[in-house]
PAZAPA-4460 file (N, C-alpha, C; in steps of 0.05 Angstrom, whole numbers, plus 32768, in hexadecimal, padded with zeros to 4 digits):
% residues 161
    n_x    n_y    n_z   ca_x   ca_y   ca_z    c_x    c_y    c_z   seq   type   mol
   7F91   7DF3   7D41   7F9A   7DD8   7D3A   7F99   7DC6   7D53     1      L     A
   7FA1   7DCE   7D65   7FA3   7DBB   7D7D   7F8B   7DB4   7D85     2      A     A
   7F73   7DC9   7D81   7F58   7DC0   7D89   7F4E   7DAC   7D7A     3      D     A
   7F57   7DAF   7D5D   7F48   7DA0   7D46   7F56   7D84   7D47     4      K     A
   7F75   7D86   7D47   7F81   7D6D   7D43   7F91   7D5E   7D5D     5      Y     A
   7F8B   7D6E   7D72   7F9A   7D65   7D87   7FB2   7D73   7D91     6      G     A
   7FBA   7D71   7DAA   7FCE   7D78   7DB6   7FE8   7D6A   7DB3     7      N     A
   7FE4   7D50   7DB2   7FF7   7D37   7DAE   8006   7D3F   7D92     8      A     A
   7FF3   7D43   7D81   7FFC   7D48   7D67   800C   7D60   7D63     9      K     A
   8008   7D74   7D6E   8017   7D8E   7D6F   8034   7D88   7D7E    10      I     A
   802D   7D7A   7D93   8048   7D73   7DA2   805E   7D66   7D8E    11      I     A
   804F   7D4D   7D81   8063   7D3C   7D75   8070   7D4A   7D5A    12      R     A
   805F   7D5E   7D4C   806A   7D6C   7D34   807C   7D83   7D3B    13      V     A
   807A   7D8E   7D53   808D   7DA1   7D5F   80A8   7D97   7D67    14      S     A
   809F   7D7F   7D75   80B9   7D71   7D7E   80CB   7D66   7D6F    15      A     A
   80C5   7D62   7D54   80D3   7D56   7D3C   80EC   7D6D   7D36    16      V     A
   80E2   7D85   7D35   80F0   7D99   7D33   8105   7DA5   7D42    17      F     A
   80FE   7DA0   7D61   8110   7DAC   7D72   812B   7DA4   7D72    18      I     A
   8134   7D89   7D6A   8151   7D85   7D68   815F   7D93   7D55    19      P     A
   8153   7D9C   7D41   815C   7DA9   7D2A   8168   7DC8   7D2E    20      F     A
   815F   7DD5   7D44   8164   7DEE   7D4B   8180   7DF2   7D50    21      V     A
   818C   7DE3   7D63   81A6   7DE5   7D6A   81BB   7DE1   7D50    22      P     A
   81B2   7DCE   7D3D   81C1   7DC6   7D28   81C1   7DDB   7D16    23      V     A
   81A9   7DEA   7D12   81AA   7E04   7CFE   81B9   7E19   7D0B    24      L     A
   81BB   7E1B   7D23   81CD   7E2D   7D30   81E9   7E2D   7D28    25      W     A
   81F3   7E10   7D23   8211   7E0F   7D1C   8214   7E17   7CFE    26      M     A
   81FF   7E19   7CF0   8207   7E20   7CD1   8215   7E39   7CC9    27      L     A
   820C   7E4A   7CDB   8216   7E67   7CD3   821A   7E79   7CE7    28      S     A
   8227   7E8C   7CE8   822C   7EA0   7CFC   8223   7EB8   7CF8    29      G     A
   8210   7EBD   7CDD   8204   7ED5   7CD5   81EF   7EDD   7CE8    30      N     A
   81ED   7EF5   7CF1   81DC   7EFC   7D02   81BE   7EFB   7CF7    31      V     A
   81BB   7EFF   7CE3   819A   7F01   7CD3   8196   7EE3   7CD8    32      I     A
   81A7   7ED0   7CCE   81A1   7EB6   7CD0   819A   7EAC   7CE9    33      Y     A
   81A9   7EB1   7CFD   81A6   7EA6   7D18   818B   7EB5   7D23    34      L     A
   8184   7ECE   7D1D   816B   7ED9   7D27   8154   7EC8   7D17    35      I     A
   8155   7EC5   7CFF   8143   7EB1   7CF4   8140   7E94   7D00    36      V     A
   8156   7E88   7D06   8156   7E6E   7D10   814C   7E70   7D2C    37      I     A
   8154   7E84   7D40   8146   7E8A   7D5A   812A   7E8A   7D56    38      T     A
   8121   7E99   7D41   8102   7EA0   7D41   80F3   7E80   7D38    39      A     A
   8101   7E73   7D25   80F5   7E5B   7D21   80F5   7E4B   7D39    40      F     A
   810C   7E4C   7D4E   810C   7E3D   7D66   80F3   7E41   7D75    41      G     A
   80EF   7E5C   7D79   80DC   7E68   7D8A   80C0   7E5C   7D82    42      A     A
   80BC   7E5D   7D65   80A5   7E54   7D5A   809E   7E33   7D62    43      Y     A
   80B3   7E26   7D5C   80AF   7E08   7D63   80AC   7E04   7D83    44      I     A
   80BF   7E0D   7D93   80BD   7E0D   7DAD   80A1   7E1C   7DBB    45      W     A
   8092   7E30   7DAB   807B   7E3B   7DB9   8061   7E26   7DB0    46      S     A
   8064   7E17   7D98   804E   7E05   7D94   8053   7DF1   7DA7    47      G     A
   806B   7DE3   7DAC   806F   7DCD   7DBC   8064   7DD4   7DDA    48      F     A
   806F   7DEC   7DE6   8063   7DF3   7DFE   8046   7DF5   7E03    49      S     A
   803C   7E02   7DF0   801C   7E07   7DF2   8013   7DEF   7DEE    50      L     A
   8017   7DE1   7DE0   800B   7DC4   7DDE   800F   7DB3   7DF1    51      A     A
   8025   7DB3   7E01   802E   7DA7   7E18   801B   7DAD   7E30    52      M     A
   8012   7DC9   7E31   8003   7DD2   7E48   7FE7   7DCB   7E43    53      V     A
   7FE0   7DCE   7E2B   7FC1   7DC5   7E23   7FC2   7DA6   7E26    54      N     A
   7FD4   7D95   7E21   7FD4   7D7E   7E26   7FCC   7D74   7E45    55      F     A
   7FDB   7D86   7E56   7FD8   7D7D   7E72   7FB9   7D86   7E7A    56      V     A
   7FB4   7D9D   7E70   7F92   7DA4   7E73   7F80   7D8F   7E68    57      F     A
   7F86   7D83   7E51   7F75   7D6D   7E48   7F74   7D57   7E59    58      D     A
   7F8F   7D4B   7E62   7F90   7D33   7E6A   7F91   7D30   7E8A    59      S     A
   7F8E   7D45   7E98   7F8F   7D44   7EB4   7F71   7D4F   7EBE    60      V     A
   7F69   7D43   7ED3   7F4E   7D4E   7EDC   7F53   7D67   7EE8    61      P     A
   7F3C   7D76   7EEA   7F3D   7D98   7EED   7F4C   7D98   7F0A    62      A     A
   7F41   7D87   7F1D   7F4B   7D8D   7F37   7F6B   7D89   7F3D    63      E     A
   7F74   7D78   7F24   7F94   7D76   7F2A   7FA4   7D8A   7F17    64      L     A
   7F99   7D96   7F07   7FA5   7DA9   7EED   7FB8   7DBA   7EFC    65      R     A
   7FB5   7DC9   7F12   7FC7   7DD9   7F1D   7FE2   7DC8   7F27    66      I     A
   7FDA   7DB2   7F35   7FF4   7DA0   7F3C   8004   7D96   7F22    67      R     A
   7FF7   7D8F   7F0C   8003   7D86   7EF4   8012   7D9A   7EE6    68      Y     A
   8005   7DB2   7EE4   8011   7DCA   7EDB   802B   7DD1   7EE4    69      S     A
   802C   7DCC   7F00   8043   7DD1   7F12   8057   7DBD   7F09    70      G     A
   8051   7DA3   7F0C   8065   7D8E   7F04   8071   7D94   7EE8    71      Y     A
   8061   7D9D   7ED5   8069   7DA1   7EBB   807F   7DB8   7EBB    72      L     A
   807A   7DD0   7EC4   8087   7DE9   7EC7   80A4   7DE1   7EDD    73      N     A
   809F   7DD1   7EED   80B5   7DCB   7F01   80CA   7DBC   7EF0    74      F     A
   80C0   7DA5   7EE0   80D4   7D94   7ED2   80E0   7DA4   7EBB    75      T     A
   80D0   7DB2   7EB2   80DA   7DC2   7E99   80EF   7DD5   7EA4    76      N     A
   80EB   7DE2   7EB8   80FE   7DF2   7EC1   8117   7DE6   7ECD    77      G     A
   8116   7DCD   7EDB   812B   7DBE   7EE3   813C   7DB4   7ECB    78      V     A
   812F   7DA9   7EB6   813D   7DA1   7E9B   814A   7DB7   7E8C    79      F     A
   813D   7DD0   7E90   814B   7DE6   7E82   8163   7DF3   7E8F    80      T     A
   8161   7DF0   7EAE   8179   7DF6   7EBB   818E   7DE0   7EB6    81      L     A
   818A   7DC9   7EB7   819E   7DB3   7EB4   81A8   7DB4   7E9A    82      V     A
   8199   7DBA   7E83   81A6   7DBC   7E68   81B6   7DD6   7E64    83      G     A
   81AE   7DEE   7E70   81BF   7E03   7E6F   81DB   7DFF   7E80    84      A     A
   81D9   7DF0   7E97   81EE   7DF0   7EA5   8205   7DD9   7E97    85      L     A
   81F4   7DC5   7E8C   8207   7DB5   7E82   8214   7DBD   7E68    86      A     A
   8205   7DCC   7E56   820E   7DDB   7E3E   8226   7DEC   7E46    87      G     A
   8220   7DFC   7E5B   8236   7E10   7E65   8251   7E00   7E6A    88      G     A
   8249   7DED   7E82   8266   7DDC   7E85   8273   7DD1   7E6C    89      W     A
   8262   7DBF   7E58   826E   7DB5   7E42   827E   7DCC   7E32    90      L     A
   8272   7DE2   7E2E   827C   7DF4   7E1E   8299   7E02   7E28    91      G     A
   82A0   7DFB   7E41   82B8   7E02   7E49   82CD   7DE8   7E4E    92      T     A
   82BE   7DD1   7E53   82D0   7DBA   7E58   82D3   7DA4   7E44    93      H     A
   82C1   7DA4   7E2E   82C4   7D8F   7E1A   82D9   7D93   7E0A    94      I     A
   82E9   7D7B   7E07   8302   7D7D   7DF7   82FC   7D80   7DD9    95      P     A
   82E7   7D75   7DCF   82E7   7D74   7DB0   82DA   7D8A   7DAA    96      Y     A
   82E6   7D98   7D91   82D8   7DB0   7D87   82CE   7DAB   7D6A    97      K     A
   82B6   7DB4   7D65   82AB   7DB3   7D47   82B2   7DD0   7D3C    98      I     A
   82C1   7DD2   7D26   82C6   7DEA   7D19   82D7   7DFC   7D2C    99      S     A
   82E5   7DEF   7D3E   82F7   7E00   7D51   82E9   7E0B   7D68   100      G     A
   82CF   7E01   7D6C   82BF   7E0C   7D80   82B3   7DF4   7D93   101      S     A
   82B6   7DF8   7DAC   82A7   7DEA   7DBC   8289   7DED   7DBF   102      R     A
   8280   7E08   7DB9   8267   7E0B   7DB9   8255   7DFD   7DA2   103      L     A
   8265   7DF8   7D8F   8259   7DEB   7D78   8251   7DCD   7D7F   104      M     A
   8265   7DC4   7D8D   8263   7DA9   7D9B   824E   7DAA   7DA9   105      T     A
   8247   7DB8   7DBB   8232   7DBA   7DCF   821C   7DBC   7DC0   106      V     A
   8217   7DCB   7DA6   81FE   7DCC   7D97   81FB   7DB0   7D8E   107      F     A
   820D   7DA6   7D84   820B   7D8A   7D7B   81FF   7D72   7D8D   108      L     A
   820F   7D75   7DA3   8204   7D61   7DBE   81E7   7D6A   7DC0   109      I     A
   81DE   7D84   7DC6   81C6   7D8C   7DD0   81B2   7D80   7DB5   110      S     A
   81B6   7D82   7D9C   81A6   7D77   7D89   81A4   7D57   7D8C   111      A     A
   81B9   7D4C   7D92   81BB   7D2D   7D94   81AA   7D2A   7DAB   112      A     A
   81AB   7D35   7DC2   8199   7D2E   7DD8   817C   7D36   7DD5   113      A     A
   8177   7D49   7DC5   815A   7D4E   7DC0   814E   7D39   7DAC   114      R     A
   815D   7D33   7D9D   8159   7D1D   7D8A   8150   7D02   7D98   115      F     A
   8164   7CF9   7DAB   815F   7CE6   7DBA   8146   7CE7   7DCA   116      A     A
   8141   7CFC   7DD5   812B   7D01   7DE8   810E   7CF8   7DD6   117      V     A
   810F   7D04   7DBB   80F9   7CFF   7DAA   80F5   7CE5   7DA6   118      N     A
   810B   7CD8   7DA0   810C   7CBE   7D94   80FF   7CA6   7DAA   119      L     A
   8100   7CB0   7DC6   80F4   7C9E   7DD8   80D7   7CAE   7DE6   120      F     A
   80D3   7CC1   7DDD   80BD   7CD0   7DEF   80A9   7CD8   7DD8   121      M     A
   80AE   7CDD   7DC1   809B   7CEA   7DAE   8084   7CD9   7DAA   122      I     A
   8085   7CC0   7DAC   8067   7CB0   7DAA   805A   7CAB   7DC2   123      E     A
   8064   7CB7   7DDB   8059   7CB4   7DF3   803F   7CC3   7DFA   124      S     A
   803B   7CD8   7DE6   8024   7CE7   7DEA   8010   7CE1   7DD8   125      F     A
   7FF9   7CD8   7DE5   7FE3   7CCD   7DD7   7FCA   7CE3   7DD8   126      K     A
   7FBF   7CE8   7DC9   7FA5   7CFB   7DCB   7F92   7CEF   7DE1   127      E     A
   7F8B   7CFF   7DF2   7F76   7CF5   7E06   7F5A   7CFB   7E02   128      V     A
   7F58   7D0D   7DEE   7F38   7D13   7DE3   7F36   7D0B   7DC8   129      R     A
   7F1B   7D0D   7DBD   7F19   7D04   7DA1   7F1D   7D20   7D91   130      K     A
   7F2D   7D1B   7D7B   7F34   7D2D   7D69   7F32   7D23   7D4E   131      V     A
   7F36   7D34   7D3A   7F38   7D30   7D21   7F50   7D21   7D18   132      E     A
   7F57   7D10   7D07   7F6F   7D02   7CFF   7F7C   7D14   7CE7   133      K     A
   7F98   7D15   7CEA   7FA5   7D27   7CD5   7FC0   7D17   7CD3   134      I     A
   7FCA   7D16   7CBE   7FE8   7D09   7CBC   7FFA   7D1E   7CC8   135      K     A
   8013   7D15   7CD0   8026   7D2A   7CDC   8032   7D3D   7CC4   136      D     A
   8035   7D31   7CAB   8040   7D43   7C93   802A   7D58   7C8E   137      G     A
   800F   7D4F   7C8E   7FFA   7D65   7C8B   7FFA   7D7B   7CA1   138      E     A
   7FFE   7D6F   7CBA   7FFE   7D83   7CD0   8015   7D95   7CD3   139      M     A
   802C   7D8A   7CC3   8045   7D9A   7CBF   8040   7DB2   7CAC   140      F     A
   802F   7DAC   7C97   802A   7DBE   7C82   8019   7DD5   7C8D   141      F     A
   8004   7DCE   7CA0   7FF0   7DE2   7CAA   7FFA   7DF4   7CBF   142      R     A
   8010   7DE8   7CCB   801D   7DF6   7CE4   8030   7E0B   7CD9   143      V     A
   803C   7E02   7CC5   8052   7E15   7CB9   8048   7E2C   7CA9   144      T     A
   802C   7E26   7CA1   8020   7E3A   7C8D   8026   7E34   7C6F   145      G     A
   8031   7E1F   7C6B   8031   7E14   7C52   801D   7E0B   7C42   146      I     A
   800B   7DFF   7C4F   7FF2   7DF4   7C43   7FE3   7E08   7C35   147      R     A
   7FDF   7E20   7C3F   7FD3   7E33   7C33   7FDD   7E3D   7C16   148      P     A
   7FFB   7E41   7C19   800B   7E45   7C02   8007   7E2F   7BEC   149      L     A
   8007   7E14   7BF5   8005   7E00   7BE1   7FE4   7E00   7BD5   150      L     A
   7FD5   7E06   7BEA   7FB5   7E09   7BDA   7FB5   7E22   7BC7   151      N     A
   7FC4   7E35   7BCF   7FC5   7E4E   7BBD   7FCE   7E47   7BA2   152      F     A
   7FE6   7E37   7BA2   7FF7   7E30   7B8C   7FE7   7E1E   7B7B   153      A     A
   7FD9   7E0C   7B88   7FC9   7DF6   7B77   7FB2   7E05   7B6A   154      E     A
   7FA5   7E1D   7B7B   7F8E   7E2A   7B6C   7F97   7E38   7B55   155      D     A
   7FAF   7E45   7B56   7FBA   7E55   7B3F   7FBE   7E42   7B29   156      I     A
   7FCA   7E2A   7B2F   7FCF   7E14   7B19   7FB6   7E0E   7B0D   157      Y     A
   7FA5   7E04   7B1D   7F87   7DFD   7B0E   7F7D   7E12   7AFF   158      K     A
   7F7B   7E2E   7B07   7F6E   7E44   7AFB   7F83   7E4A   7AE2   159      N     A
   7F9C   7E43   7AE0   7FAD   7E4D   7ACB   7FAC   7E38   7AB4   160      T     A
   7FAE   7E1D   7ABE   7FAF   7E09   7AA8   7F94   7DF7   7AA8   161      F     A
***
């Protein structure tokens, strides 16, 4: 899909779902539920990360790719570290508790911060190569695998009625 519709589109569609992961963690303590949400988060982050690396490959001249890949990985690592340290510190120092837990408050702050980054950054990715156009909603259906199910249901409906 990234080859056909562009890495910027994959980045935008994936990024929309990233803030929801910590919110979903807040909804239940059931282990099976948390495993499913963690798998969902891994799916979203893998799409985002793969498209981000491919975006660097598409947008940077070949002689600078190693340097810019290093910048991407360094920046990603620094912000992962800062986020983990901030979350750990907040988890022991924040006075406000949601449902009696500071950790829930940290999850909500994480979701808000991720949403804020999306708000300011999501449109900053413009495709650098010629690709087919697709609406974000249609891309969502294709990425999640819902499109084949919808097509199958449509075929059944047409053949039945």
